[in-house]
N, CA, C and O atoms as a GROMACS GRO file, in nm:
protein
  436
    1MET      N    1   0.084  -0.118   0.000
    1MET     CA    2   0.000   0.000   0.000
    1MET      C    3   0.089   0.125   0.000
    1MET      O    4   0.196   0.124   0.060
    2SER      N    5   0.045   0.228  -0.065
    2SER     CA    6   0.121   0.352  -0.065
    2SER      C    7   0.098   0.425   0.067
    2SER      O    8  -0.004   0.403   0.132
    3PRO      N    9   0.192   0.511   0.108
    3PRO     CA   10   0.178   0.579   0.236
    3PRO      C   11   0.057   0.672   0.242
    3PRO      O   12   0.004   0.697   0.351
    4ASP      N   13   0.011   0.722   0.128
    4ASP     CA   14  -0.104   0.811   0.129
    4ASP      C   15  -0.237   0.736   0.126
    4ASP      O   16  -0.343   0.798   0.130
    5ARG      N   17  -0.233   0.604   0.120
    5ARG     CA   18  -0.356   0.524   0.121
    5ARG      C   19  -0.334   0.405   0.212
    5ARG      O   20  -0.289   0.300   0.166
    6PRO      N   21  -0.364   0.419   0.342
    6PRO     CA   22  -0.342   0.308   0.436
    6PRO      C   23  -0.420   0.184   0.397
    6PRO      O   24  -0.525   0.192   0.333
    7ALA      N   25  -0.367   0.068   0.436
    7ALA     CA   26  -0.428  -0.060   0.400
    7ALA      C   27  -0.566  -0.076   0.460
    7ALA      O   28  -0.650  -0.146   0.402
    8ASP      N   29  -0.593  -0.014   0.576
    8ASP     CA   30  -0.723  -0.033   0.640
    8ASP      C   31  -0.829   0.065   0.589
    8ASP      O   32  -0.943   0.060   0.636
    9ARG      N   33  -0.795   0.150   0.497
    9ARG     CA   34  -0.892   0.247   0.445
    9ARG      C   35  -0.985   0.177   0.346
    9ARG      O   36  -0.939   0.114   0.251
   10ARG      N   37  -1.115   0.190   0.369
   10ARG     CA   38  -1.210   0.125   0.280
   10ARG      C   39  -1.235   0.210   0.157
   10ARG      O   40  -1.208   0.330   0.156
   11ARG      N   41  -1.287   0.148   0.055
   11ARG     CA   42  -1.322   0.221  -0.066
   11ARG      C   43  -1.447   0.304  -0.041
   11ARG      O   44  -1.533   0.267   0.039
   12ARG      N   45  -1.456   0.416  -0.111
   12ARG     CA   46  -1.573   0.503  -0.097
   12ARG      C   47  -1.680   0.462  -0.197
   12ARG      O   48  -1.650   0.409  -0.304
   13THR      N   49  -1.802   0.488  -0.160
   13THR     CA   50  -1.912   0.470  -0.256
   13THR      C   51  -1.909   0.588  -0.352
   13THR      O   52  -1.838   0.686  -0.328
   14VAL      N   53  -1.984   0.579  -0.459
   14VAL     CA   54  -1.992   0.689  -0.555
   14VAL      C   55  -2.043   0.815  -0.485
   14VAL      O   56  -1.988   0.923  -0.505
   15ASP      N   57  -2.147   0.801  -0.404
   15ASP     CA   58  -2.203   0.917  -0.334
   15ASP      C   59  -2.101   0.979  -0.238
   15ASP      O   60  -2.091   1.101  -0.227
   16GLU      N   61  -2.025   0.894  -0.168
   16GLU     CA   62  -1.922   0.945  -0.077
   16GLU      C   63  -1.813   1.019  -0.154
   16GLU      O   64  -1.764   1.122  -0.110
   17HIS      N   65  -1.777   0.965  -0.269
   17HIS     CA   66  -1.674   1.029  -0.351
   17HIS      C   67  -1.723   1.164  -0.403
   17HIS      O   68  -1.650   1.263  -0.401
   18ARG      N   69  -1.848   1.167  -0.450
   18ARG     CA   70  -1.905   1.294  -0.498
   18ARG      C   71  -1.904   1.399  -0.386
   18ARG      O   72  -1.870   1.515  -0.409
   19ALA      N   73  -1.943   1.357  -0.265
   19ALA     CA   74  -1.945   1.450  -0.152
   19ALA      C   75  -1.804   1.501  -0.121
   19ALA      O   76  -1.786   1.619  -0.093
   20ALA      N   77  -1.705   1.412  -0.127
   20ALA     CA   78  -1.567   1.452  -0.100
   20ALA      C   79  -1.515   1.549  -0.205
   20ALA      O   80  -1.450   1.648  -0.172
   21VAL      N   81  -1.545   1.523  -0.331
   21VAL     CA   82  -1.502   1.613  -0.439
   21VAL      C   83  -1.573   1.747  -0.424
   21VAL      O   84  -1.510   1.852  -0.441
   22SER      N   85  -1.702   1.745  -0.394
   22SER     CA   86  -1.776   1.870  -0.375
   22SER      C   87  -1.717   1.952  -0.261
   22SER      O   88  -1.706   2.075  -0.271
   23ALA      N   89  -1.678   1.885  -0.153
   23ALA     CA   90  -1.617   1.955  -0.040
   23ALA      C   91  -1.483   2.018  -0.080
   23ALA      O   92  -1.451   2.129  -0.035
   24LEU      N   93  -1.407   1.949  -0.162
   24LEU     CA   94  -1.279   2.004  -0.208
   24LEU      C   95  -1.299   2.125  -0.299
   24LEU      O   96  -1.221   2.220  -0.296
   25LEU      N   97  -1.404   2.121  -0.381
   25LEU     CA   98  -1.427   2.227  -0.478
   25LEU      C   99  -1.507   2.344  -0.423
   25LEU      O  100  -1.507   2.452  -0.483
   26ALA      N  101  -1.574   2.326  -0.311
   26ALA     CA  102  -1.661   2.430  -0.256
   26ALA      C  103  -1.591   2.566  -0.240
   26ALA      O  104  -1.650   2.668  -0.273
   27PRO      N  105  -1.467   2.571  -0.189
   27PRO     CA  106  -1.401   2.701  -0.175
   27PRO      C  107  -1.381   2.774  -0.308
   27PRO      O  108  -1.372   2.897  -0.310
   28LEU      N  109  -1.376   2.702  -0.417
   28LEU     CA  110  -1.355   2.765  -0.547
   28LEU      C  111  -1.478   2.843  -0.592
   28LEU      O  112  -1.466   2.935  -0.673
   29ALA      N  113  -1.595   2.809  -0.540
   29ALA     CA  114  -1.718   2.877  -0.580
   29ALA      C  115  -1.716   3.024  -0.541
   29ALA      O  116  -1.784   3.105  -0.603
   30ASP      N  117  -1.638   3.060  -0.439
   30ASP     CA  118  -1.632   3.198  -0.393
   30ASP      C  119  -1.528   3.282  -0.466
   30ASP      O  120  -1.519   3.403  -0.443
   31LEU      N  121  -1.450   3.221  -0.552
   31LEU     CA  122  -1.348   3.296  -0.626
   31LEU      C  123  -1.415   3.384  -0.730
   31LEU      O  124  -1.519   3.347  -0.785
   32PRO      N  125  -1.358   3.500  -0.758
   32PRO     CA  126  -1.419   3.588  -0.858
   32PRO      C  127  -1.409   3.527  -0.997
   32PRO      O  128  -1.313   3.457  -1.030
   33ALA      N  129  -1.509   3.556  -1.077
   33ALA     CA  130  -1.511   3.508  -1.216
   33ALA      C  131  -1.499   3.628  -1.308
   33ALA      O  132  -1.540   3.739  -1.274
   34GLU      N  133  -1.444   3.605  -1.424
   34GLU     CA  134  -1.430   3.710  -1.524
   34GLU      C  135  -1.463   3.650  -1.659
   34GLU      O  136  -1.416   3.542  -1.693
   35GLU      N  137  -1.543   3.720  -1.735
   35GLU     CA  138  -1.575   3.672  -1.870
   35GLU      C  139  -1.470   3.723  -1.966
   35GLU      O  140  -1.436   3.842  -1.968
   36LEU      N  141  -1.417   3.632  -2.046
   36LEU     CA  142  -1.318   3.667  -2.147
   36LEU      C  143  -1.370   3.626  -2.284
   36LEU      O  144  -1.431   3.520  -2.297
   37PRO      N  145  -1.346   3.706  -2.385
   37PRO     CA  146  -1.382   3.663  -2.520
   37PRO      C  147  -1.293   3.547  -2.561
   37PRO      O  148  -1.172   3.549  -2.538
   38VAL      N  149  -1.352   3.447  -2.622
   38VAL     CA  150  -1.276   3.331  -2.666
   38VAL      C  151  -1.272   3.333  -2.818
   38VAL      O  152  -1.370   3.299  -2.885
   39SER      N  153  -1.158   3.372  -2.870
   39SER     CA  154  -1.139   3.373  -3.015
   39SER      C  155  -0.990   3.373  -3.043
   39SER      O  156  -0.910   3.409  -2.957
   40ALA      N  157  -0.954   3.333  -3.161
   40ALA     CA  158  -0.813   3.331  -3.199
   40ALA      C  159  -0.756   3.473  -3.197
   40ALA      O  160  -0.641   3.494  -3.158
   41GLU      N  161  -0.837   3.569  -3.238
   41GLU     CA  162  -0.791   3.708  -3.243
   41GLU      C  163  -0.763   3.761  -3.103
   41GLU      O  164  -0.661   3.825  -3.079
   42ALA      N  165  -0.857   3.735  -3.009
   42ALA     CA  166  -0.839   3.784  -2.872
   42ALA      C  167  -0.717   3.721  -2.808
   42ALA      O  168  -0.640   3.789  -2.740
   43LEU      N  169  -0.699   3.592  -2.828
   43LEU     CA  170  -0.584   3.523  -2.772
   43LEU      C  171  -0.454   3.576  -2.830
   43LEU      O  172  -0.356   3.596  -2.757
   44ALA      N  173  -0.451   3.600  -2.961
   44ALA     CA  174  -0.330   3.651  -3.025
   44ALA      C  175  -0.298   3.793  -2.978
   44ALA      O  176  -0.180   3.829  -2.966
   45ALA      N  177  -0.400   3.873  -2.951
   45ALA     CA  178  -0.378   4.011  -2.910
   45ALA      C  179  -0.319   4.021  -2.770
   45ALA      O  180  -0.239   4.111  -2.744
   46ASP      N  181  -0.356   3.931  -2.680
   46ASP     CA  182  -0.309   3.939  -2.541
   46ASP      C  183  -0.298   3.799  -2.481
   46ASP      O  184  -0.379   3.764  -2.395
   47PRO      N  185  -0.200   3.718  -2.524
   47PRO     CA  186  -0.193   3.579  -2.478
   47PRO      C  187  -0.173   3.564  -2.328
   47PRO      O  188  -0.220   3.467  -2.270
   48HIS      N  189  -0.105   3.658  -2.263
   48HIS     CA  190  -0.080   3.647  -2.119
   48HIS      C  191  -0.208   3.661  -2.037
   48HIS      O  192  -0.215   3.612  -1.924
   49ARG      N  193  -0.308   3.727  -2.092
   49ARG     CA  194  -0.435   3.743  -2.022
   49ARG      C  195  -0.505   3.608  -2.003
   49ARG      O  196  -0.587   3.593  -1.913
   50TYR      N  197  -0.473   3.511  -2.088
   50TYR     CA  198  -0.540   3.381  -2.084
   50TYR      C  199  -0.461   3.274  -2.010
   50TYR      O  200  -0.507   3.161  -1.996
   51ALA      N  201  -0.343   3.308  -1.962
   51ALA     CA  202  -0.257   3.210  -1.895
   51ALA      C  203  -0.304   3.184  -1.751
   51ALA      O  204  -0.358   3.273  -1.686
   52ASP      N  205  -0.281   3.063  -1.704
   52ASP     CA  206  -0.307   3.025  -1.564
   52ASP      C  207  -0.451   3.049  -1.520
   52ASP      O  208  -0.475   3.098  -1.410
   53ARG      N  209  -0.545   3.015  -1.605
   53ARG     CA  210  -0.686   3.031  -1.572
   53ARG      C  211  -0.754   2.896  -1.569
   53ARG      O  212  -0.706   2.798  -1.627
   54VAL      N  213  -0.868   2.891  -1.502
   54VAL     CA  214  -0.950   2.771  -1.494
   54VAL      C  215  -1.088   2.808  -1.544
   54VAL      O  216  -1.144   2.910  -1.505
   55LEU      N  217  -1.144   2.725  -1.631
   55LEU     CA  218  -1.278   2.753  -1.682
   55LEU      C  219  -1.382   2.735  -1.573
   55LEU      O  220  -1.378   2.639  -1.496
   56ALA      N  221  -1.475   2.829  -1.567
   56ALA     CA  222  -1.584   2.821  -1.470
   56ALA      C  223  -1.705   2.750  -1.529
   56ALA      O  224  -1.792   2.703  -1.456
   57VAL      N  225  -1.710   2.744  -1.660
   57VAL     CA  226  -1.821   2.677  -1.729
   57VAL      C  227  -1.765   2.595  -1.844
   57VAL      O  228  -1.653   2.618  -1.889
   58ASP      N  229  -1.843   2.499  -1.890
   58ASP     CA  230  -1.801   2.418  -2.003
   58ASP      C  231  -1.800   2.501  -2.131
   58ASP      O  232  -1.884   2.589  -2.150
   59VAL      N  233  -1.704   2.473  -2.216
   59VAL     CA  234  -1.700   2.532  -2.350
   59VAL      C  235  -1.741   2.422  -2.445
   59VAL      O  236  -1.676   2.317  -2.450
   60THR      N  237  -1.845   2.443  -2.521
   60THR     CA  238  -1.894   2.341  -2.613
   60THR      C  239  -1.897   2.395  -2.755
   60THR      O  240  -1.907   2.516  -2.777
   61SER      N  241  -1.889   2.306  -2.849
   61SER     CA  242  -1.894   2.343  -2.990
   61SER      C  243  -2.037   2.331  -3.041
   61SER      O  244  -2.109   2.239  -3.004
   62PRO      N  245  -2.078   2.423  -3.124
   62PRO     CA  246  -2.213   2.413  -3.181
   62PRO      C  247  -2.224   2.304  -3.288
   62PRO      O  248  -2.334   2.272  -3.333
   63ILE      N  249  -2.110   2.249  -3.329
   63ILE     CA  250  -2.112   2.142  -3.430
   63ILE      C  251  -2.031   2.024  -3.379
   63ILE      O  252  -1.944   2.041  -3.293
   64ASP      N  253  -2.058   1.905  -3.431
   64ASP     CA  254  -1.982   1.787  -3.395
   64ASP      C  255  -1.842   1.797  -3.455
   64ASP      O  256  -1.826   1.826  -3.574
   65LEU      N  257  -1.741   1.773  -3.373
   65LEU     CA  258  -1.603   1.773  -3.421
   65LEU      C  259  -1.535   1.645  -3.377
   65LEU      O  260  -1.538   1.614  -3.258
   66PRO      N  261  -1.476   1.570  -3.464
   66PRO     CA  262  -1.478   1.589  -3.609
   66PRO      C  263  -1.617   1.561  -3.664
   66PRO      O  264  -1.698   1.496  -3.598
   67PRO      N  265  -1.645   1.609  -3.783
   67PRO     CA  266  -1.779   1.593  -3.839
   67PRO      C  267  -1.803   1.455  -3.901
   67PRO      O  268  -1.882   1.442  -3.995
   68PHE      N  269  -1.736   1.354  -3.849
   68PHE     CA  270  -1.753   1.217  -3.898
   68PHE      C  271  -1.726   1.123  -3.781
   68PHE      O  272  -1.668   1.164  -3.681
   69ARG      N  273  -1.768   0.999  -3.795
   69ARG     CA  274  -1.741   0.900  -3.690
   69ARG      C  275  -1.591   0.874  -3.685
   69ARG      O  276  -1.527   0.854  -3.788
   70ASN      N  277  -1.537   0.874  -3.565
   70ASN     CA  278  -1.394   0.860  -3.550
   70ASN      C  279  -1.364   0.765  -3.434
   70ASN      O  280  -1.401   0.792  -3.320
   71SER      N  281  -1.300   0.656  -3.464
   71SER     CA  282  -1.263   0.560  -3.360
   71SER      C  283  -1.136   0.609  -3.292
   71SER      O  284  -1.039   0.646  -3.358
   72GLN      N  285  -1.136   0.609  -3.160
   72GLN     CA  286  -1.019   0.652  -3.084
   72GLN      C  287  -0.923   0.536  -3.060
   72GLN      O  288  -0.811   0.557  -3.013
   73MET      N  289  -0.965   0.416  -3.090
   73MET     CA  290  -0.880   0.299  -3.070
   73MET      C  291  -0.887   0.211  -3.195
   73MET      O  292  -0.995   0.176  -3.242
   74ASP      N  293  -0.774   0.177  -3.244
   74ASP     CA  294  -0.766   0.081  -3.353
   74ASP      C  295  -0.681  -0.034  -3.302
   74ASP      O  296  -0.590  -0.014  -3.221
   75GLY      N  297  -0.710  -0.152  -3.348
   75GLY     CA  298  -0.627  -0.262  -3.305
   75GLY      C  299  -0.686  -0.396  -3.340
   75GLY      O  300  -0.787  -0.407  -3.408
   76TYR      N  301  -0.620  -0.497  -3.292
   76TYR     CA  302  -0.658  -0.635  -3.319
   76TYR      C  303  -0.659  -0.713  -3.188
   76TYR      O  304  -0.578  -0.687  -3.099
   77ALA      N  305  -0.750  -0.806  -3.178
   77ALA     CA  306  -0.750  -0.900  -3.066
   77ALA      C  307  -0.693  -1.031  -3.118
   77ALA      O  308  -0.738  -1.082  -3.221
   78VAL      N  309  -0.595  -1.084  -3.047
   78VAL     CA  310  -0.527  -1.205  -3.091
   78VAL      C  311  -0.517  -1.301  -2.973
   78VAL      O  312  -0.485  -1.260  -2.862
   79ARG      N  313  -0.546  -1.428  -2.998
   79ARG     CA  314  -0.526  -1.531  -2.896
   79ARG      C  315  -0.383  -1.582  -2.905
   79ARG      O  316  -0.332  -1.608  -3.014
   80ALA      N  317  -0.319  -1.597  -2.790
   80ALA     CA  318  -0.180  -1.644  -2.787
   80ALA      C  319  -0.168  -1.781  -2.853
   80ALA      O  320  -0.068  -1.809  -2.919
   81ALA      N  321  -0.269  -1.866  -2.837
   81ALA     CA  322  -0.264  -2.001  -2.895
   81ALA      C  323  -0.255  -1.995  -3.047
   81ALA      O  324  -0.196  -2.084  -3.109
   82ASP      N  325  -0.311  -1.891  -3.108
   82ASP     CA  326  -0.306  -1.878  -3.254
   82ASP      C  327  -0.167  -1.839  -3.304
   82ASP      O  328  -0.139  -1.846  -3.424
   83LEU      N  329  -0.080  -1.798  -3.213
   83LEU     CA  330   0.056  -1.759  -3.250
   83LEU      C  331   0.159  -1.867  -3.220
   83LEU      O  332   0.277  -1.850  -3.249
   84ALA      N  333   0.115  -1.978  -3.162
   84ALA     CA  334   0.207  -2.086  -3.125
   84ALA      C  335   0.283  -2.135  -3.247
   84ALA      O  336   0.223  -2.165  -3.351
   85GLY      N  337   0.412  -2.144  -3.235
   85GLY     CA  338   0.495  -2.195  -3.343
   85GLY      C  339   0.534  -2.091  -3.446
   85GLY      O  340   0.611  -2.122  -3.537
   86ALA      N  341   0.485  -1.970  -3.435
   86ALA     CA  342   0.520  -1.866  -3.533
   86ALA      C  343   0.664  -1.821  -3.512
   86ALA      O  344   0.711  -1.810  -3.399
   87THR      N  345   0.732  -1.796  -3.622
   87THR     CA  346   0.869  -1.746  -3.618
   87THR      C  347   0.880  -1.634  -3.719
   87THR      O  348   0.787  -1.607  -3.794
   88SER      N  349   0.996  -1.567  -3.720
   88SER     CA  350   1.015  -1.462  -3.820
   88SER      C  351   1.024  -1.521  -3.960
   88SER      O  352   0.992  -1.454  -4.058
   89VAL      N  353   1.068  -1.646  -3.970
   89VAL     CA  354   1.076  -1.713  -4.100
   89VAL      C  355   0.939  -1.767  -4.141
   89VAL      O  356   0.902  -1.764  -4.259
   90ARG      N  357   0.865  -1.814  -4.044
   90ARG     CA  358   0.731  -1.869  -4.072
   90ARG      C  359   0.629  -1.800  -3.980
   90ARG      O  360   0.588  -1.856  -3.879
   91PRO      N  361   0.588  -1.678  -4.016
   91PRO     CA  362   0.496  -1.604  -3.931
   91PRO      C  363   0.356  -1.663  -3.932
   91PRO      O  364   0.317  -1.732  -4.026
   92ALA      N  365   0.284  -1.635  -3.829
   92ALA     CA  366   0.143  -1.678  -3.823
   92ALA      C  367   0.062  -1.590  -3.916
   92ALA      O  368   0.083  -1.469  -3.922
   93VAL      N  369  -0.029  -1.649  -3.989
   93VAL     CA  370  -0.121  -1.575  -4.075
   93VAL      C  371  -0.259  -1.586  -4.010
   93VAL      O  372  -0.315  -1.694  -3.999
   94LEU      N  373  -0.311  -1.472  -3.970
   94LEU     CA  374  -0.437  -1.471  -3.897
   94LEU      C  375  -0.546  -1.406  -3.983
   94LEU      O  376  -0.522  -1.303  -4.046
   95PRO      N  377  -0.663  -1.466  -3.986
   95PRO     CA  378  -0.772  -1.405  -4.062
   95PRO      C  379  -0.834  -1.289  -3.984
   95PRO      O  380  -0.830  -1.287  -3.861
   96ILE      N  381  -0.888  -1.194  -4.055
   96ILE     CA  382  -0.965  -1.087  -3.991
   96ILE      C  383  -1.106  -1.141  -3.975
   96ILE      O  384  -1.175  -1.166  -4.074
   97ALA      N  385  -1.149  -1.158  -3.851
   97ALA     CA  386  -1.280  -1.219  -3.823
   97ALA      C  387  -1.393  -1.120  -3.842
   97ALA      O  388  -1.503  -1.159  -3.881
   98ALA      N  389  -1.367  -0.993  -3.814
   98ALA     CA  390  -1.474  -0.894  -3.826
   98ALA      C  391  -1.414  -0.755  -3.836
   98ALA      O  392  -1.308  -0.726  -3.779
   99ARG      N  393  -1.481  -0.671  -3.909
   99ARG     CA  394  -1.447  -0.529  -3.914
   99ARG      C  395  -1.558  -0.457  -3.839
   99ARG      O  396  -1.676  -0.476  -3.869
  100ILE      N  397  -1.521  -0.375  -3.744
  100ILE     CA  398  -1.620  -0.306  -3.661
  100ILE      C  399  -1.599  -0.156  -3.679
  100ILE      O  400  -1.506  -0.099  -3.622
  101PRO      N  401  -1.685  -0.091  -3.756
  101PRO     CA  402  -1.670   0.054  -3.778
  101PRO      C  403  -1.694   0.133  -3.649
  101PRO      O  404  -1.763   0.087  -3.559
  102ALA      N  405  -1.637   0.252  -3.644
  102ALA     CA  406  -1.657   0.340  -3.529
  102ALA      C  407  -1.806   0.364  -3.508
  102ALA      O  408  -1.882   0.382  -3.603
  103GLY      N  409  -1.846   0.363  -3.383
  103GLY     CA  410  -1.986   0.387  -3.350
  103GLY      C  411  -2.073   0.265  -3.357
  103GLY      O  412  -2.194   0.274  -3.335
  104THR      N  413  -2.014   0.150  -3.387
  104THR     CA  414  -2.090   0.025  -3.399
  104THR      C  415  -2.049  -0.069  -3.286
  104THR      O  416  -1.930  -0.086  -3.259
  105ALA      N  417  -2.146  -0.129  -3.221
  105ALA     CA  418  -2.116  -0.225  -3.115
  105ALA      C  419  -2.079  -0.359  -3.178
  105ALA      O  420  -2.144  -0.402  -3.274
  106PRO      N  421  -1.977  -0.426  -3.127
  106PRO     CA  422  -1.940  -0.557  -3.182
  106PRO      C  423  -2.042  -0.663  -3.142
  106PRO      O  424  -2.116  -0.647  -3.044
  107ALA      N  425  -2.045  -0.770  -3.220
  107ALA     CA  426  -2.131  -0.884  -3.186
  107ALA      C  427  -2.076  -0.951  -3.061
  107ALA      O  428  -1.956  -0.946  -3.037
  108PRO      N  429  -2.162  -1.013  -2.981
  108PRO     CA  430  -2.112  -1.084  -2.862
  108PRO      C  431  -2.016  -1.195  -2.903
  108PRO      O  432  -2.027  -1.253  -3.011
  109LEU      N  433  -1.921  -1.223  -2.815
  109LEU     CA  434  -1.824  -1.330  -2.843
  109LEU      C  435  -1.887  -1.465  -2.826
  109LEU      O  436  -1.821  -1.567  -2.845
   0.00000   0.00000   0.00000
């Protein structure tokens, strides 16, 4: 166990964790807020004005970005048994069992 997490400390429930995070963030609610224009021009004109700040509200885009389905993970699932006996001279040749486009749930195994 790490020194900052004793072995006898129990895990928190989701509600307990939310309460703990809220308690940590509560003092920030009293900090002054300032509205700043968000644009490339404003940032270029005075970049130091935007340094070391924390957003008080979410910034969202009015359009989906990117404007197409985009998978954040690409890869292959391989069973070790299917690679048994493979060498650099005689590599394993594995078939592609399925192509799963971004945004599509795979079939159950």
